[in-house]
N, C-alpha and C positions, 0 to 999 in steps of 0.2 A: 489509457486512464492514468491520471497523474494528479499532482497538486501544484497550484500556482499561487504566487504572492507578488506584491509590488508596492512601491512607495513613490510618491511625488512630493517634493518639498516646495512650499510656497515662499519660504524665506531664504532663497538662495541655496547654494551648495552646502551640504552637511555630510558627515560621515555616514555612508550608506552601506558599505559592504558588510561590516559586522552585524548590522541589524538584519539585512536580508538573509545572511547565513543562519542567524538564530531563528528567523521566521520559517525558513526552509526546513530546519531541523525539527521544528515542532510538528511538521506533517511528513516526517520521513516514512511513516507507515503507508502513506499514499503513493510513495515512489521509492522503493528500496533499490532500484536499478541504476540510479544516477542522480546527481544534483548539479544544477547549472545556475550561474548568476551573471548578470550584466548590469553595469552602471553607466550613466550618461552624465557628462559634464561638458556642456558646450559641444564642440566637435569631437571630443574625446570619448571613445567607447572602451570600457575595460571589461574583459570577460574572465571568468574563473570562479571557482567555488571557495577560494581562500577567504577567511574572515580576518586576515591580518592586514589587508590593504586599508589603511586609514585615510586615504586621499578623499577629499570631498566630492560629492556628486549631487545633482539636482533631481535625479530620478533613477530608478532601478527596478529590475524584474528578477524573479527567482522561480525555479521550477524543480519539482521532484518527479522522476520518471518511473512509471510502472509499464514495462514493455509488453504490449499485447500484439501489435501489428508490426511486422518487419523485424530486422535485427536490432538488438538493444542499442548498439552504438548509433544507429540511424535515427533513433528517437530523441537524442539529447537536445535539450532546449536551454535557453531561448534560441530561436532561429531568426534569421534576417533575410531580406531580399538581397539580390546580388549587389545592388547599389548601396546597401547598408542603411537606407532611410527608414524602413519599416522593420520593427522587431516585435516578435510575438511569443507569448507563452500560452499554452493550450492544454485544457483538461477535458477528456472525453473521447468519444469515438464517432467518426463520420462513416456511416455504414454504406453510403453510396460513393465512397471515395474512388473506387475503381472506375465508375462511369464518369465522374467529374474529371479524373486524371486524363482519361482518353479525350474528353472534350477540350481540356486545356492544352494537351499536346497538339491538337489540331489548330490551336491558336498560337502555336509557336513556343510553348513553355517546355523547358527541359526538366527532367526529374532525376535526382541523384539517389533517392531512397525509395523504399516501398511503403512509406508511412502516410497516414492520412494527414499528419501535421503539415507536411510539405504541400499537400493538395490545398489545405485551407489557406495557407499563406499565399500561394499563387492565385487562388480564387479571390482572395481579398484584394490583391493587387489588380486583378483584372476587372472585377465588378464592384469593388468597394463594399459598402454595407449591404448592397443588394445581394451579395453572395450568400448571406445567411438564409435567404428564402430558398436557395438551391440545395442546402445541406439537409440530409436526412440522418438524424442521429441525436446525440446528446452531447452538450458541450458548455463550457464556460471558458472564456478566453480574454486576453488583453493584448492590444496592439499599441505600441508606442511609435509615434512618428517623430523622428529626430528633427526633421526640417521645420515642423510647426510646433513641436513640443505638446502635441495633443495626445492624450491617452484615451483609447476607446475600449470599453468593456462590453461584452455581449454574452447572452445566455440563451440556451435552447428554448424552443417554443413552450414546452410544458414545465421547465424548471427541473429537469431530471438531475442536472449537475448544479451544485451550489456555487454561489459567488457572493461574498459579503464585503462590505466596505464601511469605513468610518472616516469622518472628516474631523481632524483636530484643528487647533488654532494655527498650526504650522505645516501640517502634512495631510495628504490623502493616502489612505492605506487600504489595500484590498487583499483578499485571499480566499482559498477554497473552504476554509473552516474558520469558525470564530476564534479558536485557540491561536491560530496563526497571527491574527491581528494583535493579540496580547503580547506577541513577541516584539512589538514596537514600543519603545519607552514612553511614548506619549499616550498610549491607549490603556485605559483602565476598564476592567469588566465590572459593571454594576447592574444588578437585576432591574429589569423593566417591570415596575410595580403593576402597571395596567395589564400587561400580558400575563403576569403571574397571577393576578386576581382572576382573570378570565379562565385560566387553567384550573384554578382551585374551586371557583364558584360555579362554573358551568360545564357543560359537555365539551369534549375536545373539539367538536366541530365549530365551536364559538371562539376559538383562540386566534386563528390565523388571519393576518392581513397581508397585503401584497408585499410590502417592503419591511414591515416591522420584524424585530427579533426579540428574544428574551433578554436582551441587554440594551440599556440606554444608549442611544446614539449610534448603535450598530444596525445597519440596514442591509437589505438584500437587493441585488439587481433583479428587477422583475422579469419573469419568464417572457420570452418573445420580444425582448427589448434590447436596444443599444444605448449605452450611456457614453457621453463624451465629456472629458475634462480638459478645458483649454489651458493655455499657458497662464492665463490670469486667474485660474482656479474656479472658473464658472462651470457648473455641472448641468448638462441638459440630457434629456432622455426622449426616445421616440420608439414606437412600436414597429416591428417589421412583420409581425404575424398576429392574427386574431381570428377567432371563430366568427363567422358572419351568420347572424340569425335569419337573414333573408335567403340564405342558400338552402333550399329544400329540394330533395330529390325523391320523386315518387317512382319507384321501379315499375316496369311494365307488368311484372308479376312476381310472385314469391321466388321463383327460380332465379330471376335476374338479381334479386337482392342477395340471396344466399351465395350464388356463384361469385358475385363481386367481392363480398366479404371474405370468402374462402381464398380467392385469388390474392387479395391484399395481405391477409394474415400469413399465408404460406410464403409470400415474398418478403414480408417484414421479418419473419423468422430466418429465412434463407440468408439475407444480407447481414443479419445479426450473428450468424454463425461464422462470419469472416474473422479469423484470428490466426496467429502463429502458434497457438496453443490449443489444447482440447477445450471444448465448451460443454458444460453440464447444464442441468435444468433443475429448478426447485419444483417438486411435484407434491401437491396435496391431493385430496380426493375430489376436488371441484372441477367444474367445466373449464375454467380459464386456464389453469396450469396444465390440465390434461390436453387442452387444445394446443398449447405451446409445445408440450412434450411430443405430441403426435406429429406436429409440423417439423420439429427439430429432428425426430427420428427419420422422417422422410428425407430431410436435407442432409443428414449425416451419412457419410460413406463407411463409417466404422460404427462400432457399438456406441450407444448413447448412455451417459451416466446420469442418474437421477438421485436427488437427495430429498428425503421426506422426514418431517417431524412426526414422531410417534409418542404416544402418551400411555402410561400404565393405567391412569384413571382419567375420567372426563371424556372429552370428544376425541376419539381416535378414528381416523378415516382409512384404516388399513385395508378393508375389503375393496374400496374404490381405488385406492392406490395400486393394489395388486391387479385390478382389472386393466388399468392403463399400461402397467409394466408388462403384462403377459405377452403382448404383441411386439415388444421392443427388446431386441437383444442388447446386452450391455451390462454395465456395472450399476447396481442399485443399492444405495446406502440408506439404511434407516438410522435416524438420529434420535436416541431416547432423550426426551425432555422431562427432567424431574427436578425436585427441590434441592438436590445436592449442591452445596456450595452456593446457595441462592444469593445471600446478601453480598458476599465478596464479588460475585459475578455481576450483580446489578450495579454495584459501585463502579466497577470497571466500565460497564456499558454507559452509565451516566457521564462519567469522565470523558469517554470517547465521543459521546454525542454533544457535549457542551450544554445540554438542556435536559429538563425532566422528560421522561418518556411518556407518550400519550396513552399507549395501550400495552397490555401484557404480551401481545404478539411479538414485540421486539426482543423480549427475552428469548423466545424460541428462535427468532431469526439470528440472533447473535450466536447461539449454539450451532445453528445450521452453517453459518459462515465459517465458524471455527472448524467444522468437519470438512467443508469444501476445501479450505486451505490445507488442512492436514492431509487430504487425499491428493494434493498437488495440482488442483485446478485454480486458474486465475480468472476465468470467465464463467458466468452462470446466467441463464435466462430465467425470468420470472413471469408470472401471470397477472401482475398488478395492472389494474385499469379496466378490466372487462366489466366489472359490476357498475362502475360509474359511467361507462359508455353505453351499455346495453340494458340498464335497469335490472340489476341482479339482487338488490336488497329487498327485504320484506316490506319496508316502509314505502318503496316505490309503488306498491299496489294502491296505497292511499291517494297518492297524487294522480294516478291514472283514473281511479274511481271518481275522484273529484272532477276531473276533466270531463269524463264521459257522462256523469250524472247531471252536471250543471248545478249541483247543489253544494258547491264548495263553501259558500257563505254560511249555510246551515251547519256544515261540518265543523267549520272553525268556531262559530259561536257556541255550539253545543259541546265542544271538546271532543267530538267523535274523531276528528282528524288526529288529535294527539293519541287517542286510544288505538287507532289503526297504525299510526306511524311510529309509535313508541316515544321514548323520552327525548329523541333528538329534534323534535319540532321546537323551534325557537321563534322569537319575534322576527328573526332575520329570514324566516322561511318565505318562499315566494307566495304560497297560498295565503298565509297569515297576513303578509304585507298587503297583498292585493285587496283584501277585504277589510283592512283596518284604515291606514292613512293614505293609501294611494300615492305613494311618493314617486312613482315613475321608475325610471331605470336605476336611479341611485337608491340603494337600500341602506338606511342607517338604523341600526337596531336600538330599541329602547332597552333600558336596564331591567333585566328580569330578576326575580328573587333568587338569591344564591342557594345552591345546594349546601347542606351542612352549615347554614348561616351561623349557628351557635359555636362553630369551631373557629371561624375566622376572627382575627383580632379586630377590634373596633376601629382603631386608627388606620390599620392596613386596609380595611374595607372602604373607609372614607377616602383614602388616597387612591386606591386602585380602581374603584368602581367607575366604569365609563362605557359608552356605547362603542360600536365598531362600524366603520363605513365600508360597504361593499357595493360593487356595481354589478348588476345582473342583466346583461344585454339580451338574454333569452326570455325575459319576463313575458313578452307578448307572444311567445311561441306556445304558451300553455304551462300548466303547473308542473308536469313531469319534466319537460324540457328545461324549465327554469331550475328545477331541483338538481337535475343531472349536471347542468352547467355550474351551479353553486358548489357541488361536490368536486368537480374537476378543478375549478379555479381557487376555491377557498377551503374546502372541508377535508375530504378524505385523501385526495391525491397529494396535496402539499404535505400533509402530515404522514404520508407513506414514503414519499420520495426522500425527505430529509433523513429519517432514521435508516432507510435502506442504504443510502450512500454511506453514512457513518459506520454502520455495522460491517458492511462489506469491505470498505476501505481500511478499517482497523486491522483487517487480516490480509490486506493487499489483494483483494478480490474485486473484480468488476461485475456489477449486475446490469443486465440489459432487459428492459421491459418491451417486448414487441407490440403489445396492445397500444402503447403510446407513440407508435409511428404516426406522424401527423396525418398521413393519408387515411389511416383507420379512424383517427379522432374526427377528422372532417367528414368522413362517410357517416359515422355514427350520429353526429349532430345534424346531418342533412336528412337522415331517414325519419319518416313519420313515426309517432309513438307506437302504432299498431304493429310495427315490425320488432319492437322490443318487448312489449307485453301483449301476448295473444293467447286467447283461450285459457287465461289464468296461468300461462307459462311465462316466467321471466327469462330474459335473454333469448327470446325465441329465435331470432335471426342468427345468432351465434350458434345455438345448439344445432339448428338445421344445416348451417353452413359446414359444420364439422361432422355431419352424419356420414358414417362410413370410414372415418379416420379415428374417431374417438369411440370407445365402446358405448353401446346404447345404455348400459347400466349406469354409466356416469352421466351421459347426456340427459337421461330421463329422471334424474334425481329431483325430487320435489323439495327436499330439505336443503339447507345451507348451513355449513358448520364453520369452515375456515379453520385457521390455526387458533384454537381456543385453549390457551394455557390455563390449567385448573388452579389459578391462584386463590380463588375463593376457598377451596379445600386446603391448600397449603397454609393459608393465613390462619386457619383454625387449628392446624395440627403441626406439621413439620417445622415451620419457621415462625410460629406465633411468638414464642419466647424471645427470639432474636429481634423481631420487629418491635416488640414491646420495649426491649432494652434501648433500642435506637430512639424511639419516639419519646421515651421517658426523660431523656436528657438531650433534647434536640435544639439545634440552632434555630429551627423554624419557630420554636416557642420563644427563645431568647430574643429574637428579632421582632416579636410581636405579630408575626404573620398568622399564627393560630394559637389557640388556648390549649394547654396541656390536658386539663381535666376532661373535656368532652372527647378529645381524641382517644384517650385511654378508655373512656367509657364505651365508645363505639367499638373499639378493638375488643373489649371484653364481651360486648353483646354479640359480636361476630363469632368469637370463639365458642360461646355457648349455643350458637345457632338461633339466637333471638332476633337476629337481623342479618341481612346480607350487605355488608358495608365494604366489600372487597375493593370497589373502585375508589372510594374515599381513602381507604388505607393505602392503596397503590399510589395515589397522588401525593398524600402527605409524606410517604416514604421517599418518593422520587425527589420531591422538593428538598427534603432534608439531606439526601445524598448529594444533590446538586450543590446546595449551599456549602456542604463540607468539602466538596471538590474545589469550589471557588476559594474557600478559606485556605485550602492546602496549596493552591496555586499563587496566592497573594504573596 
């Protein structure tokens, strides 16, 4: 796990080394174990981490190392092929690198280290871009071909590892985080008004698009894609992986389905335990993290460490956490999550993330990552992805019911679907779209009325209001399948992976989500709906596949809590006065994004218990802290 950055100049050779060093320093938290730079000027290649070399170059790569696999000195980058034509910087982990290395050795390749980076470089040389389909893991990388001056960028199938880029009048700049781009003198960070409007006016599920970011002009490399920048500055992209809606697997019986999922999950966890350091697990009281924990305990030859968020008030899952831990020898750490130092901590989180936070979960996640790092761990497994793959949310019942009843049209027109599924149903929803305008695979949302419309500034609303284009290739597979795909591609998974990467890497910790192994994802979307929702039980196939490994008390839970930070209570009591002070003299007001009077009114209503406005308060506070962070960085 590392941080990467790079620059290509369109206007001939320019001073590159000092810029690359500054960019690398901005993400030193991602790689405290080493820094490497390389610049290219014609046939000349210059390596080193010095910022004092002022000689011009037309391209350069930078890398920060966090050593996880092999010796630290073996992982130093950028790396090159023996002939010096291909140079690569790589961020991530390839979990099947052992098997790939054996295959490449059989093809005549020699290996000088025990790192997955060397495996990826040789795989790229052997198979070209087809190598990405062979990798099992998470990654973002850049390969520069000196002979053709072509820069290739690639990102893992699900977008677990980030990769941003921006094109200026004279340069193409890329990096692992948005802040690294700002290290280039031609890049200015300006808020994206449309995305900011969607964040404030609608539910967080309505914010994400494939390439867009919270900043004007800054884009993301799409998951499962390869981008190529040629010597003339032309950028092209192609997909190397996608889910195929025509791929449907109907198991011979229930046992075949549960055994196949169990086999894949155990193997996904096993290969994600590969590291030169101890691996821990984030454990809540739910089925997903308990399944990962049980599988990790089975794969571990020593005791397993778990880290769990605990709350003095609100939703605490202590009894279920204890059930899972009871059968696992090892070190178990409870992390108390409270309102102490709330605002300063939230300010640090927003600055680290470069964006406003979507949900309060990430406050707890930050505290967990701090504890993981302080206990000396560099790798931790998570349970993210199980709900989106196997239908674990309450609103999934509504889509399944609509499918089975054949009365989805009535449910939509009567508003019953919204009542069943809760506030997250939007015009982008597959059921709503199917019975409204029949737009086919391309789903372009209509503008919906804004939440807290009286808070939003008039000019800001007029500028920021826009629809959002999304493509749902699972539309014809039914309402539930389409909803699950939408959550995987656009809604919950993208807004989980981004903050998970930032929070963990802020503490030089790597998170690995076994459920997002592409083999499990492909299996989940090939399975018929009845294996996910059966007899009123969500995630049925997952629960049954882990029977005997995970305690029945956890598997048979009917409720779902997750990590629910009790901010609604905190905003009424412990931190109310501090939040009021921030919002009373806010940049968000000065810039015309919101109006001061209604914000303070809603804050007071919340304090008195006359309304529950915690989500609005959370969003206004996050945008304010984000704007302050930008102002401080300017």
